[in-house]
C-alpha positions in Angstrom: -72.4 -55.7 -12.6 -75.8 -54.6 -11.3 -77.9 -52.1 -13.2 -78.3 -48.7 -11.7 -81.9 -48.3 -10.4 -82.0 -44.6 -10.6 -80.7 -41.9 -13.1 -77.4 -40.5 -11.8 -78.9 -37.1 -11.1 -81.3 -38.6 -8.6 -78.4 -38.7 -6.1 -78.6 -34.9 -5.9 -82.0 -35.2 -4.1 -80.0 -36.3 -1.0 -79.4 -33.1 0.9 -76.0 -34.2 2.4 -74.7 -35.4 -1.0 -75.9 -32.2 -2.7 -74.2 -29.9 -0.2 -71.1 -32.0 -0.1 -70.8 -32.1 -3.9 -71.4 -28.4 -4.2 -68.8 -27.6 -1.5 -66.2 -29.8 -3.2 -66.9 -28.3 -6.6 -66.7 -24.7 -5.4 -63.3 -25.2 -3.9 -62.1 -27.0 -7.0 -63.7 -24.4 -9.3 -61.8 -21.6 -7.4 -58.5 -23.5 -7.9 -59.2 -24.0 -11.6 -59.8 -20.2 -12.0 -56.5 -19.6 -10.3 -54.7 -22.1 -12.6 -56.2 -20.2 -15.6 -54.9 -16.9 -14.3 -51.5 -18.4 -13.5 -51.1 -19.7 -17.0 -51.8 -16.2 -18.4 -49.3 -14.7 -15.9 -46.7 -17.3 -16.9 -47.0 -16.4 -20.6 -46.4 -12.8 -19.7 -43.3 -13.6 -17.6 -41.7 -15.9 -20.1 -42.0 -17.1 -23.7 -40.2 -20.4 -22.9 -42.7 -23.2 -23.6 -41.0 -25.4 -21.1 -41.7 -23.0 -18.2 -45.3 -22.4 -19.3 -45.8 -26.2 -19.5 -44.5 -26.5 -15.9 -47.8 -24.9 -14.8 -49.7 -28.0 -15.8 -47.1 -30.2 -14.1 -47.5 -28.2 -10.9 -51.3 -28.8 -11.2 -51.0 -32.6 -11.7 -48.1 -33.5 -9.5 -49.9 -33.1 -6.2 -52.3 -35.8 -7.2 -49.4 -38.3 -7.0 -48.9 -37.6 -3.4 -52.3 -37.1 -1.9 -54.5 -40.0 -3.3 -53.4 -42.7 -0.8 -53.0 -40.3 2.2 -56.4 -38.8 1.5 -58.0 -42.3 1.5 -56.4 -43.1 4.8 -57.3 -39.8 6.5 -60.9 -39.9 5.2 -61.3 -43.2 7.1 -60.2 -41.8 10.4 -61.4 -38.2 10.5 -64.8 -36.6 10.0 -64.8 -36.0 6.3 -67.0 -32.9 6.6 -64.3 -31.2 8.7 -61.7 -32.2 6.1 -63.8 -30.6 3.3 -64.4 -27.5 5.3 -60.8 -27.0 6.3 -59.4 -27.4 2.8 -61.9 -25.0 1.3 -61.2 -22.5 4.0 -57.5 -22.8 3.4 -58.0 -22.2 -0.4 -60.2 -19.2 0.3 -57.6 -17.6 2.7 -54.8 -18.0 0.1 -56.9 -16.5 -2.7 -58.0 -13.6 -0.5 -54.4 -12.8 0.3 -53.4 -13.1 -3.3 -56.2 -10.8 -4.4 -55.5 -8.2 -1.8 -51.8 -8.1 -2.7 -52.1 -8.7 -6.4 -51.4 -5.1 -7.4 -48.1 -5.1 -5.5 -46.9 -8.6 -6.3 -44.3 -9.1 -9.0 -43.9 -12.9 -9.0 -41.1 -14.8 -10.7 -41.9 -18.0 -12.7 -40.7 -20.1 -9.9 -42.9 -18.4 -7.4 -45.9 -18.9 -9.7 -45.2 -22.6 -9.9 -44.7 -22.9 -6.1 -48.1 -21.2 -5.5 -49.9 -23.4 -8.0 -48.3 -26.5 -6.5 -49.4 -25.5 -3.0 -53.0 -24.7 -4.0 -53.0 -27.9 -6.1 -52.1 -30.0 -3.1 -55.1 -28.6 -1.2 -57.5 -29.0 -4.2 -56.2 -32.5 -4.9 -56.8 -33.5 -1.2 -60.3 -32.1 -1.2 -61.1 -33.8 -4.6 -59.7 -37.1 -3.5 -61.6 -37.0 -0.1 -64.9 -36.3 -1.9 -64.4 -39.0 -4.6 -63.8 -41.5 -1.8 -66.5 -40.4 0.6 -69.2 -38.7 -1.5 -71.0 -41.8 -2.8 -71.0 -43.3 0.7 -73.7 -40.8 1.9 -76.4 -41.9 -0.4 -78.5 -45.1 -0.5 -76.8 -48.2 -1.9 -79.0 -48.2 -5.0 -77.7 -44.7 -5.9 -74.0 -45.3 -5.3 -73.2 -45.8 -8.9 -75.2 -42.8 -9.9 -73.5 -40.7 -7.3 -70.1 -41.7 -8.6 -71.1 -40.6 -12.1 -72.5 -37.4 -10.7 -69.2 -36.6 -8.9 -67.3 -37.3 -12.1 -69.6 -35.2 -14.2 -69.4 -32.3 -11.7 -65.6 -32.1 -11.7 -65.7 -32.1 -15.5 -68.3 -29.4 -15.5 -66.0 -27.3 -13.3 -63.2 -27.9 -15.8 -65.4 -26.7 -18.6 -66.8 -23.6 -16.9 -63.9 -22.3 -14.8 -61.7 -21.1 -17.8 -64.6 -19.4 -19.4 -65.6 -17.7 -16.1 -61.9 -16.7 -15.6 -61.6 -15.2 -19.1 -64.9 -13.3 -18.8 -64.2 -12.1 -15.2 -60.7 -11.0 -16.1 -62.0 -8.9 -19.0 -64.9 -7.4 -17.2 -63.7 -7.1 -13.6 -59.9 -7.4 -13.7 -57.3 -9.7 -12.2 -57.8 -8.7 -8.5 -61.6 -9.0 -8.4 -61.4 -12.4 -10.2 -59.1 -13.8 -7.5 -61.3 -12.5 -4.8 -64.4 -14.0 -6.5 -62.6 -17.3 -6.4 -61.9 -16.8 -2.7 -65.6 -16.1 -2.0 -66.7 -19.2 -3.8 -64.2 -21.3 -1.8 -65.4 -19.7 1.4 -69.0 -20.6 0.6 -67.9 -24.1 0.0 -66.2 -24.2 3.4 -69.5 -23.6 5.2 -72.0 -25.5 3.0 -71.3 -28.9 4.7 -72.6 -27.5 7.9 -76.1 -27.4 6.4 -76.7 -31.1 7.0 -75.7 -33.9 9.3 -72.8 -35.9 7.9 -72.9 -39.6 8.3 -69.9 -41.2 10.1 -67.4 -43.1 8.0 -66.9 -46.8 8.6 -65.1 -47.7 11.7 -61.6 -48.9 11.2 -60.0 -51.0 13.9 -56.3 -51.8 14.2 -57.1 -55.1 12.6 -58.8 -53.6 9.6 -56.0 -51.1 9.1 -53.5 -53.9 9.2 -55.6 -55.8 6.7 -55.7 -52.8 4.4 -51.9 -52.6 4.5 -51.6 -56.3 3.7 -54.0 -55.8 0.7 -51.9 -52.9 -0.5 -48.7 -55.0 -0.3 -50.3 -57.7 -2.4 -51.7 -55.2 -4.8 -48.2 -54.1 -5.9 -48.1 -57.2 -8.0 -51.7 -56.9 -9.4 -51.1 -54.2 -12.0 -49.3 -55.9 -14.9 -46.4 -54.2 -16.7 -48.5 -53.9 -19.8 -51.3 -52.0 -18.0 -48.7 -49.8 -16.2 -47.0 -49.0 -19.5 -50.3 -48.3 -21.3 -51.5 -45.9 -18.6 -48.2 -44.1 -18.3 -47.7 -43.7 -22.1 -51.2 -42.5 -22.9 -51.2 -40.0 -20.0 -47.7 -38.8 -20.9 -48.6 -38.3 -24.5 -52.1 -36.8 -24.0 -50.8 -34.3 -21.5 -49.2 -32.3 -24.4 -52.6 -30.7 -25.1 -53.1 -29.3 -21.6 -49.4 -28.5 -21.1 -49.0 -26.5 -24.3 -52.4 -24.9 -24.5 -51.2 -21.6 -23.2 -48.4 -21.6 -25.7 -50.8 -22.3 -28.5 -53.2 -19.6 -27.5 -50.4 -17.1 -27.1 -48.8 -17.8 -30.5 -51.9 -18.2 -32.6 -54.5 -16.0 -31.0 -52.3 -13.5 -29.2 -54.6 -10.6 -30.0 -57.0 -11.9 -27.4 -55.2 -14.7 -25.7 -57.3 -14.7 -22.5 -60.5 -15.3 -24.5 -58.9 -17.9 -26.7 -57.5 -19.8 -23.9 -60.8 -19.7 -22.0 -62.7 -21.0 -24.9 -60.2 -23.8 -25.7 -60.0 -24.9 -22.0 -63.7 -24.7 -21.7 -64.1 -26.8 -24.9 -61.8 -29.5 -23.4 -63.9 -29.6 -20.2 -67.1 -29.7 -22.2 -65.9 -32.6 -24.1 -64.9 -34.4 -20.9 -68.4 -33.7 -19.5 -70.0 -35.2 -22.7 -67.7 -38.2 -22.3 -68.8 -38.6 -18.7 -72.5 -38.6 -19.8 -71.9 -40.9 -22.8 -69.5 -43.3 -21.1 -72.1 -45.7 -19.7 -74.1 -46.4 -22.9 -70.8 -46.8 -24.9 -69.5 -49.4 -22.4 -72.8 -51.2 -22.6 -72.7 -51.7 -26.4 -69.0 -51.9 -27.3 -66.2 -54.2 -26.2 -63.5 -52.6 -24.1 -60.7 -53.2 -26.6 -62.8 -51.6 -29.4 -63.4 -48.5 -27.2 -59.6 -48.3 -26.5 -58.7 -48.4 -30.2 -61.5 -46.0 -31.3 -60.7 -43.4 -28.7 -57.0 -43.7 -29.2 -57.3 -43.1 -33.0 -59.6 -40.1 -32.4 -57.2 -38.7 -29.8 -54.3 -39.1 -32.3 -56.2 -37.0 -34.9 -57.2 -34.3 -32.4 -53.7 -34.0 -30.8 -52.1 -33.8 -34.2 -54.6 -31.1 -35.3 -53.4 -28.9 -32.4 -50.0 -28.8 -34.2 -51.6 -27.0 -37.2 -52.5 -23.3 -37.3 -56.4 -23.5 -37.4 -59.1 -21.0 -36.9 -60.2 -20.7 -33.3 -63.8 -22.2 -33.8 -62.3 -25.3 -35.5 -59.7 -25.7 -32.7 -62.5 -25.5 -30.1 -64.4 -28.2 -32.0 -61.4 -30.5 -32.0 -60.9 -29.7 -28.3 -64.4 -30.9 -27.5 -63.6 -34.2 -29.4 -60.3 -34.5 -27.5 -61.9 -34.0 -24.1 -64.6 -36.6 -24.8 -62.2 -39.2 -26.2 -59.7 -38.6 -23.4 -62.4 -39.1 -20.7 -63.8 -42.3 -22.3 -60.3 -43.7 -22.9 -59.4 -43.1 -19.2 -62.6 -44.7 -18.0 -62.0 -47.8 -20.2 -58.5 -48.2 -18.8 -60.0 -47.9 -15.3 -62.4 -50.8 -16.1 -59.5 -52.9 -17.5 -57.6 -52.4 -14.2 -60.6 -53.4 -12.1 -61.3 -56.5 -14.2 -57.6 -57.5 -14.2 -57.4 -57.3 -10.3 -59.1 -59.7 -7.8 -62.4 -58.3 -6.5 -60.9 -57.6 -3.0 -58.1 -55.6 -4.5 -60.0 -53.6 -7.1 -60.1 -50.3 -5.2 -56.3 -50.4 -4.4 -55.6 -51.3 -8.0 -57.5 -48.3 -9.2 -55.8 -46.0 -6.7 -52.4 -47.1 -7.9 -53.5 -46.9 -11.5 -54.5 -43.3 -10.9 -51.1 -42.5 -9.4 -49.4 -43.9 -12.5 -51.7 -41.9 -14.7 -51.1 -38.7 -12.9 -47.3 -39.4 -12.9 -47.6 -39.5 -16.7 -49.5 -36.2 -16.8 -46.9 -34.4 -14.6 -43.9 -35.9 -16.5 -45.5 -35.2 -19.9 -45.8 -31.5 -19.1 -42.1 -31.3 -18.6 -41.3 -33.4 -21.7 -43.5 -31.6 -24.1 -42.5 -28.2 -22.9 -38.9 -29.2 -23.6 -39.7 -30.6 -27.0 -41.7 -27.5 -28.0 -38.8 -25.3 -26.9 -36.3 -27.3 -28.9 -38.2 -28.4 -32.0 -41.4 -26.4 -32.1 -45.0 -26.7 -31.1 -46.1 -28.7 -34.2 -43.4 -31.3 -33.6 -44.4 -31.8 -30.0 -48.0 -32.4 -31.0 -47.1 -34.9 -33.7 -44.7 -36.9 -31.5 -47.3 -37.0 -28.7 -49.9 -38.3 -31.1 -47.6 -41.1 -32.1 -47.2 -41.9 -28.4 -51.0 -42.4 -28.1 -50.7 -44.9 -31.0 -48.1 -46.9 -29.0 -50.4 -47.0 -26.0 -53.3 -48.3 -28.2 -51.0 -51.0 -29.5 -50.3 -52.1 -26.0 -54.0 -52.4 -25.3 -54.4 -54.9 -28.1 -51.8 -57.3 -26.9 
């Protein structure tokens, strides 16, 4: 693998990349704020952990369906138009929600349908930018641009819950929704500030070749890698799925602030993991990284099953976020090295689909376990699941 010639932030000096990245992040940020508010609303509508956990399932499930279609559409249509259209759609939905929020009395099912719909839009925008974003910079900056996109999305995950909690307390529910709509609207018009390079031309022959590669790639991912990715995502999803339940039961006096801090801590940890991933992979073998991050995730996940002070829980959340990101990156590298060079991209796309399937399914599983046997039991069992995934990585 060639060394990166420039620090990853140097890619932001490219005007097109800067505007495109900012536009994608604004739309995604608005979606994350809405997810935060929806989790709070769901805990007010029901005390059933399984229904609360379904919010996370509704967030993750769209990623299963849009990754491959987004890749295909981004090859054929001006990606600037796609980014603008999706952000505009998110803005319109949030404006309508904000204007009608005082008269709306949603049911849990309606909340889930809304989040799934917004999640589909956000997932499409996110996938398009991850595919096309690094293409707009010089070849020597492609790797750095890829890291920048990853770090940006994790920064949004860290800041959005904190912003949502602070805005909810200071400005109220309605203004918070409208603020998200305004951010998405700004993101819809930002790509117009620069000329967008055309995507690679795809003839009928190249499209046919892509399909042939995808058919071959179905046999590339080994059963062991599939099982490892599915089990770790299924097990690790317990933290995100049950976070609103934990905040409600343990820090109910100020649930919005507690949930904002915990969600922000997870996002901050993921951002730190994004920044530290490259030097870690340069100095440690992949198997060692898998084992170390799995062990740390086991400890952090199990700790969420114990009633701890909020500052300590936030500290563990930072560690969980960092370990989770590095573990996922390492699995990604394994998948790339297992597959032939000409199928690496397709292998990663299918790996991500399996990973997101585990996240969505885990939200349902751990919500049911928490309802039946309690929050602590759900966290301990999910921690054991992470241990199983680490064992598969050693085989």
